[in-house]
C-alpha positions in Angstrom: 18.3 3.5 -162.6 19.9 3.4 -166.1 18.8 -0.3 -166.7 15.2 0.7 -165.9 15.4 3.6 -168.3 16.9 1.5 -171.0 14.4 -1.3 -170.5 11.5 1.2 -170.7 12.8 2.6 -174.0 13.5 -0.8 -175.6 9.8 -1.6 -174.9 8.8 1.7 -176.4 10.9 1.1 -179.5 9.6 -2.5 -179.9 5.9 -1.3 -179.5 6.5 1.5 -182.1 8.0 -0.9 -184.6 5.2 -3.4 -184.1 2.7 -0.5 -184.6 4.3 0.2 -187.9 3.7 -3.4 -188.9 7.3 -4.6 -188.5 7.8 -8.1 -187.1 9.8 -8.2 -183.9 10.3 -11.8 -182.6 9.8 -12.3 -178.9 12.6 -15.0 -179.2 15.1 -12.3 -180.2 13.9 -9.9 -177.4 14.5 -12.6 -174.8 18.3 -12.1 -175.5 18.4 -8.4 -175.3 19.8 -6.8 -172.2 20.0 -3.1 -171.3 23.2 -3.8 -169.5 25.0 -4.4 -172.9 24.3 -1.0 -174.4 26.7 1.4 -175.9 25.8 4.4 -173.7 26.4 2.5 -170.5 29.2 4.2 -168.7 29.9 2.2 -165.5 33.1 3.9 -164.3 32.5 7.6 -164.0 29.9 10.3 -164.5 28.3 11.6 -167.6 27.7 15.4 -167.7 24.1 16.1 -168.6 22.4 19.4 -169.2 19.1 18.7 -167.3 17.1 21.6 -168.6 18.0 20.8 -172.2 17.2 17.1 -171.6 13.8 18.0 -170.0 12.9 20.3 -172.9 13.0 17.1 -175.2 10.3 15.2 -173.4 6.9 14.6 -174.9 3.7 15.1 -172.8 4.1 11.5 -171.6 7.5 12.3 -170.2 9.5 10.4 -172.8 12.2 11.5 -175.4 11.1 10.8 -179.0 12.4 7.7 -180.6 14.7 8.1 -183.6 12.9 7.3 -187.0 13.8 4.2 -188.8 16.4 4.6 -191.5 15.1 4.6 -195.0 
């Protein structure tokens, strides 16, 4: 499930950057894997406040992307 979620957000981030006019090479994206992400915790559980997380969702059901650093 986590990999599906990460894949979806990677796609949203790429689409947002491209909509801002930033170049994102498809050749680079071919080498990105959601399995090699910092938040992946394969050996245990991660406590989550479900109500707090659900409150962060936009009308489409996604959490907002972080803004690009200046």
